[in-house]
C-alpha positions in Angstrom: -134.5 -36.4 7.3 -135.0 -37.5 2.9 -134.0 -35.0 0.6 -137.8 -34.1 -0.1 -138.6 -33.8 3.7 -136.1 -31.1 3.7 -137.8 -29.0 0.6 -140.9 -29.8 2.5 -139.0 -28.1 5.6 -137.7 -25.5 3.8 -140.9 -24.8 2.0 -142.3 -24.3 5.1 -139.6 -22.3 7.2 -140.6 -19.8 4.3 -144.0 -19.6 4.9 -143.3 -19.4 8.5 -140.6 -16.1 8.1 -143.2 -14.6 6.1 -146.5 -15.2 8.6 -144.2 -14.0 11.6 -143.0 -10.8 9.7 -139.2 -11.5 9.3 -139.5 -11.5 6.1 -141.9 -10.4 2.5 -141.3 -10.9 -1.0 -138.6 -12.9 -2.1 -136.1 -11.4 0.4 -134.2 -13.9 3.1 -133.9 -17.2 2.7 -133.9 -20.3 4.5 -131.9 -24.0 4.2 -131.9 -27.0 5.6 -128.9 -29.7 6.1 -130.3 -33.8 5.4 -127.1 -35.1 4.7 -123.2 -34.0 5.6 -122.5 -33.4 1.9 -126.4 -31.8 0.9 -128.5 -29.2 1.9 -131.7 -28.1 0.6 -132.5 -24.3 0.3 -134.8 -21.3 -1.3 -134.5 -21.0 -5.0 -133.4 -17.4 -6.1 -136.2 -14.5 -6.5 -139.7 -16.4 -5.6 -142.1 -15.6 -3.3 -142.6 -17.8 -0.8 -145.9 -17.4 -0.8 -146.0 -19.1 -4.2 -143.4 -21.7 -3.7 -143.8 -25.5 -4.0 -141.2 -28.1 -2.4 -140.5 -29.7 -5.3 -139.0 -25.7 -6.4 -136.4 -26.1 -3.2 -133.3 -26.5 -4.8 -130.6 -29.4 -3.3 -126.9 -28.1 -3.7 -123.7 -30.2 -2.5 -121.8 -28.8 0.3 -118.7 -29.8 -1.3 -118.7 -28.6 -4.4 -121.4 -25.7 -4.6 -123.3 -27.5 -7.5 -126.9 -27.1 -7.2 -129.6 -29.3 -8.8 -133.5 -28.6 -9.5 -133.3 -24.5 -10.1 -131.3 -21.4 -9.6 -130.4 -21.1 -5.6 -130.2 -18.6 -3.2 -128.0 -15.9 -3.9 -126.6 -16.0 -0.5 -125.7 -20.5 -1.1 -122.3 -19.7 -0.1 -123.1 -18.3 3.5 -125.1 -21.6 4.3 -122.6 -23.5 2.6 -119.4 -21.5 5.2 -122.1 -22.2 8.1 -123.2 -25.7 7.2 -119.2 -26.7 7.0 -118.0 -24.9 9.9 -120.8 -25.2 12.2 -121.3 -29.0 12.6 -124.3 -28.5 15.0 -126.1 -26.3 12.6 -128.8 -28.1 10.8 -131.1 -25.1 9.4 -130.2 -21.6 8.9 -132.5 -18.7 8.2 -131.4 -15.3 6.6 -133.8 -12.6 7.8 -134.5 -8.5 6.7 -136.4 -7.9 9.8 -137.3 -4.3 10.8 -135.7 -3.9 14.4 -132.6 -6.6 13.5 -132.0 -4.4 10.2 -132.0 -1.1 11.9 -129.1 -2.5 14.6 -127.2 -3.9 11.7 -127.6 -0.5 9.8 -126.1 1.6 12.9 -123.2 -1.1 13.3 -124.3 -1.9 17.1 -123.3 -5.3 18.8 -126.7 -5.8 21.0 -125.2 -6.9 24.5 -126.9 -9.7 26.4 -130.2 -7.8 27.7 -132.5 -10.1 27.7 -133.0 -13.9 29.5 -133.9 -15.2 25.7 -130.9 -13.6 23.8 -128.5 -14.7 26.3 -129.8 -18.5 26.3 -130.8 -18.8 22.6 -128.1 -16.6 20.8 -125.3 -16.1 23.2 -123.5 -13.5 25.1 -123.7 -10.6 22.6 -125.4 -9.9 19.1 -122.3 -9.4 17.1 -122.3 -7.5 13.5 -120.4 -9.1 11.1 -118.2 -6.5 8.9 -119.7 -5.0 5.6 -119.3 -7.5 2.7 -121.0 -7.5 -0.7 -124.0 -10.0 -0.4 -123.8 -13.1 -2.2 -119.5 -13.3 -1.6 -117.4 -15.2 0.1 -115.8 -12.7 1.8 -119.6 -11.9 3.4 -119.4 -15.2 4.8 -116.1 -15.5 6.0 -117.1 -12.2 8.0 -120.4 -13.6 9.1 -118.4 -17.1 10.6 -116.6 -15.1 12.5 -119.0 -13.0 14.0 -121.2 -16.5 14.9 -117.9 -17.7 16.7 -120.0 -19.0 20.2 -123.0 -17.7 18.8 -126.1 -18.9 17.3 -127.1 -16.0 15.0 -125.2 -12.7 13.8 -126.2 -9.2 12.6 -124.8 -8.6 8.8 -123.6 -4.6 8.6 -126.3 -2.9 6.6 -128.0 -6.4 5.5 -130.0 -8.0 8.0 -129.2 -10.8 9.9 -128.8 -15.0 10.2 -129.7 -17.3 12.3 -128.9 -21.0 12.6 -130.4 -24.4 14.8 -130.6 -28.0 15.5 -133.7 -27.7 13.9 -135.7 -25.8 11.7 -138.1 -24.5 14.7 -134.7 -23.5 16.5 -133.8 -21.6 13.8 -136.9 -19.6 13.8 -137.2 -19.4 17.0 -133.4 -17.8 17.0 -134.6 -15.5 14.2 -137.6 -14.1 16.6 -135.6 -13.6 19.3 -132.8 -11.6 17.0 -135.8 -9.6 16.1 -137.4 -9.1 19.8 -133.7 -8.4 21.8 -132.8 -5.9 18.4 -136.0 -4.3 19.4 -135.7 -3.8 22.8 -132.2 -2.9 22.6 -133.7 0.2 20.2 -136.3 1.0 22.4 -134.1 1.3 25.8 -131.9 3.3 24.3 -134.9 5.9 24.5 -134.7 5.3 28.1 -131.0 6.0 28.8 -129.8 2.4 27.3 -129.8 -1.0 28.7 -128.5 -2.5 31.6 -127.1 -6.3 30.5 -126.7 -9.4 32.1 -123.2 -9.9 33.0 -120.9 -11.7 30.5 -120.6 -14.6 32.9 -123.7 -15.0 33.5 -124.5 -14.9 30.1 -122.7 -18.1 28.7 -123.5 -19.7 31.3 -127.2 -19.1 30.5 -126.4 -19.9 26.5 -124.4 -23.3 27.8 -127.3 -24.7 30.4 -129.6 -24.2 27.2 -127.4 -25.9 25.1 -127.1 -29.1 27.0 -130.4 -28.5 28.3 -132.6 -28.8 25.3 -129.9 -31.4 23.4 -130.8 -33.8 26.5 -134.6 -33.0 26.2 -134.5 -33.9 22.3 -132.6 -37.2 23.3 -135.7 -38.3 24.9 -136.0 -40.2 28.0 -134.1 -43.7 26.9 -131.0 -41.8 26.2 
């Protein structure tokens, strides 16, 4: 992916997040890593529907230097994930209602749905609260992401990544779906979760099967 393609992909991700109700206005952010050393990320404080591809900011992952405008205040979080999780190619940070509710309650979501276990991992953890935009928050979120493709951020929202922009968006959708199911199941006495061993296996199978499909028949 070229720099220009990455900027267009980020713009499209922002519009998709709004369309799906995963964020609104200027809340949340999205990024795409297009090389080992650079990412394209949404600018700070700009409405997604008014954003042009040229507004998307380019950031050096090694120095943190930005080019083309002021990057999202969550720049440090995106950098930390890209540097520590080689498989991450796209990231979204959302403020969707159900995910935010569970994050405010600081409740870890067990593997209550097949797709939650498959895509996110054996549970959806909640990162300890830290002031948004700080390096401390980036570190706490990274710990919560261990072995997983998404995490909640206490009293804040959620973050999800993928091996493509589409997968990052899908992961965020599954987080919101899983959190909503978790909340509603509480009114029925609580959800019964999938055994942890099976949840781990389901996640591994998803990762390996998806990777084989993306390589294509000639691989």
